[in-house]
C-alpha positions in Angstrom: -0.2 -0.1 -0.1 2.9 2.3 1.0 4.2 2.3 -2.6 1.2 2.9 -4.7 0.6 6.6 -2.1 0.6 9.0 -4.7 0.3 12.2 -2.3 3.9 14.1 -3.0 5.0 11.9 -5.9 5.8 13.4 -9.9 4.6 11.8 -12.4 6.5 12.8 -15.8 4.1 12.8 -19.1 3.9 14.8 -21.9 0.5 15.8 -21.3 -1.1 20.0 -21.7 -1.4 19.7 -17.5 2.4 18.8 -17.3 3.4 22.0 -19.6 1.3 24.2 -17.9 2.8 27.0 -16.1 3.3 26.1 -11.9 1.9 29.0 -11.3 -1.2 29.2 -13.4 -2.0 25.2 -11.8 -1.2 27.0 -8.6 -3.8 29.6 -8.9 -6.3 27.1 -9.9 -6.3 24.8 -7.3 -6.8 27.7 -4.6 -9.2 28.8 -6.7 -10.8 25.6 -6.9 -10.6 24.9 -3.1 -12.0 28.2 -2.6 -15.3 27.7 -5.2 -16.6 24.4 -4.4 -17.7 25.7 -1.1 -20.1 27.1 -3.9 -21.8 23.7 -5.0 -24.6 23.3 -2.6 -27.3 20.9 -4.7 -26.5 17.6 -7.4 -26.1 19.9 -10.7 -23.5 22.6 -9.4 -21.5 19.1 -7.9 -21.6 17.4 -11.0 -20.5 20.2 -13.0 -17.2 19.9 -10.3 -16.9 16.5 -11.5 -17.1 17.3 -15.0 -14.6 19.5 -14.5 -11.9 17.3 -12.0 -12.5 14.9 -14.5 -11.8 17.3 -17.6 -8.0 18.1 -15.9 -7.7 14.2 -15.1 -8.2 13.5 -18.6 -5.3 16.6 -19.7 -3.1 15.1 -17.3 -2.7 11.8 -19.0 -2.6 10.0 -15.4 -3.7 6.5 -16.0 -6.5 5.5 -14.1 -5.4 2.6 -12.6 -2.2 4.6 -10.7 -4.2 6.7 -9.5 -7.1 3.8 -8.3 -4.2 2.3 -6.5 -3.0 5.2 -4.8 -6.6 7.0 -3.6 -7.5 3.6 -2.4 -6.7 4.4 1.3 -8.5 7.9 0.7 -11.6 6.2 -0.5 -11.8 4.3 2.8 -11.7 7.6 4.5 -14.4 9.3 2.1 -16.7 6.3 3.1 -16.4 6.7 6.6 -17.5 10.7 6.4 -20.1 9.1 4.5 -21.4 6.7 7.0 -21.3 9.1 9.9 -23.4 11.7 8.1 -25.6 9.1 7.5 -25.8 8.3 10.8 -25.6 11.9 12.8 -27.9 14.0 10.8 -31.5 14.0 12.0 -32.7 16.5 9.3 -35.5 15.8 6.6 -38.0 12.5 6.2 -36.6 9.5 7.4 -36.1 7.3 5.0 -34.6 3.8 6.8 -35.3 2.5 10.6 -33.0 -0.5 12.0 -33.6 -0.8 15.2 -31.6 2.2 17.0 -30.2 3.0 13.2 -32.3 5.7 11.8 -31.2 7.5 8.2 -32.7 10.5 7.1 -32.9 12.3 3.9 -31.0 15.0 5.0 -28.4 12.7 5.7 -28.0 11.0 2.5 -28.1 14.5 0.9 -25.1 16.1 3.2 -23.3 12.8 3.3 -22.9 12.6 -0.7 -22.6 16.1 -0.4 -19.5 16.2 2.2 -18.1 12.9 0.1 -18.0 14.3 -3.2 -15.9 17.9 -2.4 -13.9 15.9 0.0 -12.8 13.1 -3.4 -12.7 15.8 -6.1 -10.1 18.2 -3.5 -8.1 15.0 -2.8 -7.9 14.4 -7.0 -7.4 18.0 -7.5 -4.9 18.5 -5.2 -3.3 15.1 -6.2 -3.1 16.2 -9.8 -1.0 19.2 -8.9 2.1 16.9 -7.1 1.4 14.8 -9.6 2.1 16.7 -13.0 4.3 19.2 -11.1 7.9 18.4 -9.9 9.1 20.1 -7.0 11.3 22.2 -8.2 8.5 24.1 -10.2 6.2 24.4 -7.2 8.9 26.0 -5.6 9.7 28.4 -8.3 5.6 29.2 -8.8 5.4 29.5 -5.0 8.4 31.9 -4.5 6.7 34.3 -7.6 3.2 34.2 -6.8 4.4 35.0 -3.1 6.7 37.7 -4.4 4.4 40.7 -3.4 5.5 39.5 0.5 8.8 40.4 0.3 7.5 44.3 1.0 7.0 43.2 4.7 10.5 40.9 4.8 8.2 37.5 4.9 11.2 35.0 3.8 9.3 33.7 0.6 11.7 32.0 -0.8 12.7 29.9 2.8 8.2 28.9 3.0 8.6 28.1 -0.8 11.6 25.7 -0.1 10.2 24.4 2.9 6.9 23.1 1.4 9.0 22.4 -1.8 11.0 19.7 0.3 7.9 18.7 2.7 6.4 17.0 -0.6 9.2 15.9 -1.7 9.8 13.5 1.2 6.3 12.5 1.4 7.3 9.2 -0.9 10.4 8.6 0.8 8.9 8.6 4.3 6.4 6.3 2.6 9.4 4.1 1.3 11.4 4.3 4.6 7.9 3.2 6.2 7.2 0.6 4.2 10.5 -0.9 4.9 10.3 -0.6 8.8 7.2 -2.6 8.3 8.6 -5.1 6.6 11.3 -5.7 9.1 9.2 -5.8 12.2 6.9 -8.1 10.0 9.7 -10.6 9.5 10.3 -10.8 13.5 6.9 -11.8 13.9 5.1 -8.4 14.1 1.3 -8.3 13.1 -0.2 -5.0 11.7 -3.3 -6.4 10.0 -4.9 -9.2 12.2 -5.7 -9.5 15.8 -7.2 -6.8 18.2 -7.3 -3.2 17.5 -5.9 -2.0 20.5 -2.8 -4.9 19.8 -2.2 -3.1 16.3 -2.2 0.2 17.6 0.6 -0.4 20.2 2.5 -2.6 16.9 2.1 1.1 15.5 4.3 2.2 18.4 7.5 0.7 17.8 7.0 1.9 14.2 7.2 5.3 15.0 10.2 5.6 16.7 12.8 4.5 14.5 11.3 6.4 11.4 11.1 9.5 13.5 15.2 8.8 14.3 15.4 8.1 10.1 13.7 11.0 9.5 15.3 13.8 11.9 18.7 12.1 10.7 18.0 12.3 6.8 16.8 16.1 7.7 20.4 17.1 8.9 21.5 15.2 6.3 19.6 17.6 3.8 20.7 20.7 5.8 24.4 20.2 5.7 24.4 18.8 2.0 22.9 22.3 1.4 25.1 24.6 3.3 27.9 22.5 1.9 27.1 24.1 -1.6 26.8 27.4 -0.5 22.9 27.6 0.2 22.3 31.1 2.0 18.8 31.7 1.4 17.3 33.4 -1.5 18.8 36.9 -1.7 20.7 37.0 -5.3 20.0 33.8 -6.6 19.2 33.2 -10.2 17.0 30.7 -11.5 18.0 28.1 -14.5 15.0 26.8 -15.3 12.7 30.1 -16.6 8.7 30.0 -15.7 6.7 30.8 -19.0 3.2 31.7 -19.2 1.5 30.7 -21.9 -2.2 30.3 -24.0 -3.1 27.3 -22.6 -2.5 28.7 -19.1 -4.8 31.7 -19.5 -7.7 28.8 -21.3 -7.5 27.0 -18.1 -8.1 29.7 -15.9 -11.1 31.0 -18.3 -12.4 27.8 -18.2 -12.0 27.9 -14.3 -14.2 31.2 -14.3 -16.3 30.2 -16.5 -17.1 27.4 -14.1 -17.6 29.8 -11.1 -20.4 31.5 -12.9 -22.1 28.6 -14.1 -21.8 27.7 -10.1 -23.1 31.1 -8.9 -26.0 30.6 -11.3 -27.1 27.6 -10.7 -26.7 26.9 -7.0 -29.4 26.7 -4.7 
């Protein structure tokens, strides 16, 4: 399961989304997170879904790869749906089975919140899958450049976020390696009482934290050895280029926003 995690992983491909400027992709993700809360009926959520799968189709990321990476998240989406079904007590009563009562509003809220969660995960995953950590750093730094006037450490902040995304797959691989080593010594992670499983995870965290701190120290030493002193006076080998496709995708998102305003209940 750890090997299939897609968060923070970059998948090279020759697609329209891969070729887009990282600044436009960051703007699209930020605006998408804002406008998804405008959806409050079946039509608006259908529009959000069409747009999400439209972007996924343009990225040319294999559906099987996406499904394998999002499988753990789908269980979380399902858990969110079940919580809404059980604890929302508004509208007409649809199902009554002993103490379990499911209401019409519970179904509606459960489906809407689960879809919102699912679409957000797909779109944010699309950013890291189609944009390398270096491009994300450059895009963030450029977008946050106005904050330099108030002495905000823009370059350092962008670099920290980029490094965090870059090391998510590495930490997943390290976790998988430690789990396999402990399973070879008789530790059970997938069977037995829930309490015992939790106890088995605690010894897993200690070597993982030790390995993470060691890796962070090695990275800091490597950066200092190469003369890294922050963003002042640094030049860039890769220059960002805003293309017509970037403007077009922002226009498509603007049209979606207008439609959501017009069609929301």
